[in-house]
C-alpha positions, -999 to 999 in steps of 0.1 A, spaced: 274 215 149 238 213 160 215 196 135 178 199 131 159 166 129 130 170 105 96 152 101 103 126 75 82 116 45 76 79 51 56 73 20 52 89 -14 19 105 -5 27 116 30 23 153 36 19 153 74 19 129 102 14 124 140 44 121 163 30 92 182 58 84 206 93 96 214 117 67 222 144 91 234 144 122 257 164 153 259 200 146 270 200 111 256 230 100 235 219 85 202 238 65 175 232 62 138 205 37 131 189 40 166 151 43 166 141 78 177 103 79 175 72 63 162 54 82 134 18 77 124 9 84 88 -26 81 73 -20 43 69 5 30 94 27 36 125 64 34 115 97 36 133 119 65 126 157 61 128 186 85 134 211 91 106 237 110 127 252 105 161 249 130 189 229 142 219 192 151 219 195 187 227 159 197 224 126 181 215 106 206 195 74 187 188 56 170 217 46 134 218 11 129 204 12 160 182 -9 155 150 -8 173 117 30 178 117 40 188 82 68 169 64 102 186 69 91 205 100 119 205 126 109 181 154 141 179 175 177 192 176 208 169 178 239 185 193 275 175 201 290 173 236 290 208 252 270 224 224 237 242 229 205 233 210 202 270 202 232 266 178 210 247 153 204 265 120 169 281 119 162 272 83 125 273 71 110 239 65 118 228 29 92 214 6 90 176 5 115 159 -19 100 148 -52 91 111 -53 110 88 -76 91 67 -101 97 35 -81 74 29 -51 89 35 -17 94 1 -1 107 8 34 88 14 66 114 40 79 131 71 67 161 93 76 159 113 108 172 145 92 164 166 62 153 146 32 166 163 1 162 149 -34 182 116 -36 218 120 -48 230 102 -78 247 68 -73 285 69 -68 311 61 -95 331 30 -90 358 35 -63 342 67 -49 338 70 -12 303 59 0 286 76 29 261 53 46 247 47 81 259 15 99 225 0 97 222 7 60 256 -10 55 245 -41 74 212 -44 54 231 -39 22 255 -67 31 226 -91 38 209 -83 5 241 -84 -15 237 -47 -26 265 -26 -41 262 6 -22 279 26 -50 247 18 -71 223 31 -44 212 67 -43 212 82 -8 183 103 5 199 114 37 219 146 44 245 153 17 235 121 -2 241 98 28 226 63 23 201 53 50 180 23 59 151 34 37 173 35 6 187 0 9 154 -16 20 138 -2 -11 167 -13 -34 171 -46 -52 203 -65 -58 211 -64 -95 205 -98 -113 236 -116 -124 223 -127 -158 206 -96 -172 209 -59 -167 180 -39 -153 163 -20 -181 147 13 -171 113 23 -184 116 50 -212 112 85 -199 85 107 -214 98 133 -238 86 161 -215 74 161 -179 37 163 -178 21 189 -155 7 173 -124 -31 173 -125 -49 195 -101 -58 179 -68 -95 171 -66 -114 187 -38 -118 163 -9 -153 174 -2 -183 182 -24 -218 194 -17 -227 220 10 -199 237 29 -191 228 65 -206 261 77 -238 254 57 -242 219 72 -235 231 107 -263 257 104 -286 231 89 -283 209 120 -278 236 146 -311 227 164 -304 189 164 -282 169 188 -251 155 172 -215 145 179 -188 160 157 -161 135 146 -129 152 133 -114 136 102 -81 118 109 -54 113 83 -68 80 71 -103 92 66 -91 123 48 -70 102 24 -99 78 18 -123 107 11 -98 123 -13 -90 91 -32 -126 80 -36 -136 114 -48 -108 113 -73 -117 78 -84 -153 86 -91 -146 119 -107 -118 108 -130 -122 71 -137 -148 60 -163 -162 30 -144 -183 3 -160 -195 -29 -144 -196 -66 -154 -216 -91 -133 -214 -129 -131 -228 -156 -108 -206 -185 -96 -218 -219 -84 -197 -227 -54 -208 -263 -46 -178 -279 -62 -154 -254 -45 -170 -259 -11 -166 -297 -13 -130 -294 -26 -122 -269 2 -135 -292 28 -114 -321 14 -83 -300 14 -88 -286 49 -91 -321 63 -57 -329 48 -42 -296 60 -56 -298 95 -24 -313 109 -4 -283 96 -28 -258 112 -39 -245 78 -75 -237 71 -83 -223 36 -111 -198 32 -132 -192 1 -114 -159 -2 -81 -177 -6 -95 -195 -37 -108 -162 -51 -74 -146 -47 -58 -175 -65 -84 -175 -92 -78 -138 -99 -41 -142 -99 -43 -170 -125 -68 -149 -146 -43 -120 -147 -18 -144 -162 -43 -160 -186 -55 -126 -198 -24 -104 -195 -39 -74 -212 -61 -71 -181 -31 -70 -158 -26 -33 -162 -27 1 -145 -34 36 -157 -3 58 -157 -16 92 -168 -4 93 -204 2 55 -208 -8 21 -196 16 -2 -177 11 -39 -183 24 -58 -153 40 -93 -156 35 -106 -121 0 -110 -105 1 -85 -76 -34 -87 -61 -46 -62 -35 -72 -73 -10 -94 -48 10 -92 -52 48 -116 -33 70 -101 -17 100 -114 8 126 -119 41 109 -111 29 73 -95 2 53 -62 -11 39 -55 -29 7 -24 -50 14 -9 -65 -18 -1 -102 -23 28 -100 -47 35 -128 -73 3 -144 -62 2 -166 -93 33 -185 -81 21 -192 -45 1 -222 -33 -33 -218 -17 -18 -225 17 9 -199 12 -16 -173 1 -38 -181 31 -10 -177 56 3 -144 40 -32 -129 38 -38 -137 75 -6 -121 85 -12 -90 64 -48 -86 77 -36 -90 113 -9 -63 109 -32 -40 89 -57 -39 118 -29 -26 141 -15 -3 114 18 -22 113 21 -25 76 51 -10 58 42 12 27 55 -14 2 30 -39 17 -1 -18 8 11 1 -23 11 -11 -59 -7 -40 -74 -28 -39 -106 -60 -54 -93 -80 -55 -61 -106 -77 -44 -133 -64 -20 -152 -92 -3 -183 -83 17 -198 -117 14 -186 -127 48 -207 -98 62 -239 -111 45 -239 -87 15 -251 -105 -16 -239 -81 -42 -224 -46 -45 -203 -24 -68 -168 -15 -56 -149 17 -64 -116 13 -83 -85 20 -63 -63 41 -87 -41 34 -106 -56 -2 -107 -74 -12 -138 -102 -31 -120 -116 -43 -87 -137 -74 -80 -166 -70 -56 -175 -104 -40 -209 -112 -24 -221 -140 -2 -227 -175 -13 -265 -181 -11 -285 -212 -18 -308 -205 -48 -329 -225 -72 -311 -232 -105 -316 -251 -137 -293 -281 -138 -275 -295 -168 -303 -320 -175 -329 -292 -176 -344 -300 -142 -346 -276 -113 -322 -280 -84 -306 -260 -56 -270 -246 -57 -249 -223 -37 -245 -192 -58 -221 -163 -53 -225 -129 -71 -194 -111 -83 -192 -76 -99 -161 -65 -118 -157 -27 -117 -135 -17 -147 -115 14 -158 -126 18 -194 -94 36 -202 -74 4 -194 -98 -25 -201 -125 -27 -227 -158 -46 -222 -148 -77 -242 -114 -79 -223 -131 -75 -190 -157 -102 -198 -128 -126 -209 -110 -120 -176 -142 -125 -155 -149 -158 -174 -115 -172 -164 -121 -163 -128 -155 -180 -128 -142 -211 -146 -114 -215 -120 -138 -212 -91 -163 -237 -106 -135 -261 -114 -112 -255 -83 -89 -285 -89 -76 -267 -119 -60 -241 -96 -36 -268 -83 -22 -276 -117 
């Protein structure tokens, strides 16, 4: 029977995407797990795999088509001797609801994505793609415990990549569910101020180039508007003397030169923030609508500028990693962010973010909180300034300005000040971060 292949939802927030490239053509025989196409979301370009086997009977959406809604038919898969016209002509279904856990896989099923089925009972037959079975075996996953999001509850690659093997010692305890589902808040308007028509009339007699909004810019506009409209920001500012850190960094880099490692000031800032989130655990929190979630690991997001926007890849468990490990991971994430090769689980989540414009010569600024994070640290450039030394005399020091933007619903002033003090103390006594 002919089967329609639908535009997948490759992330929890994806509503539409661009069919960047077909990797198959009409008449090709495809197998389960084979990559069919590359799909561009607002944040990344991801591979899209087949769930079923068959022949590509017809491609419905041309390569390069933008604004393709999730669950729109994009191709038809048929059996030998079957016509593509035999495919059911069902209207596109609404996107499946997103589970509470973040999506952690860069790919999704190639056919309709209904709400995930419940995990199977012990001994029940498990329907899974060959690729999903291989990944499950590598990760030590019990497929009867995995909910499938493919057709008829079939388990696909996205399901097993996002799942975790159950720990041997202790059972996984689910977060308590709310007594009643809260109504979703109204989506804030992406734009404010004069309408498009008004602005076009205003500049009708002036030369200009019109730049259409791509998916990333639309998402940034919507999220920043939401952040400034709904988050009660307040700001805490501190200066850091960097001379001890600069000398310590130079010493470490000489020792690491043979390994091809070169630590940046930003690496020390990431580590200092990760340790501060552990030292002040009440600040390691996110706003979850009707509650606050306090995280145990230090998952630190770092803003990376790319053409047309930015990413905030997340360094997970940053408090446990050495400076050299953080440096290598950050370089890898930044490189792949600039080519839109990050998977959703690599830029979603975290409780805290860092935005460093110091490397661009900006001395100080205020950053906008990335919801649901509780805070974001804006880092300026290190600048030589006159300072009063401990003995009361005047001297010169390299001083860096930092501003902590805080969500007052999550973190109060005294708590934010305590957190920022720990960050400053670590940066001014950098050897303490190696303890």
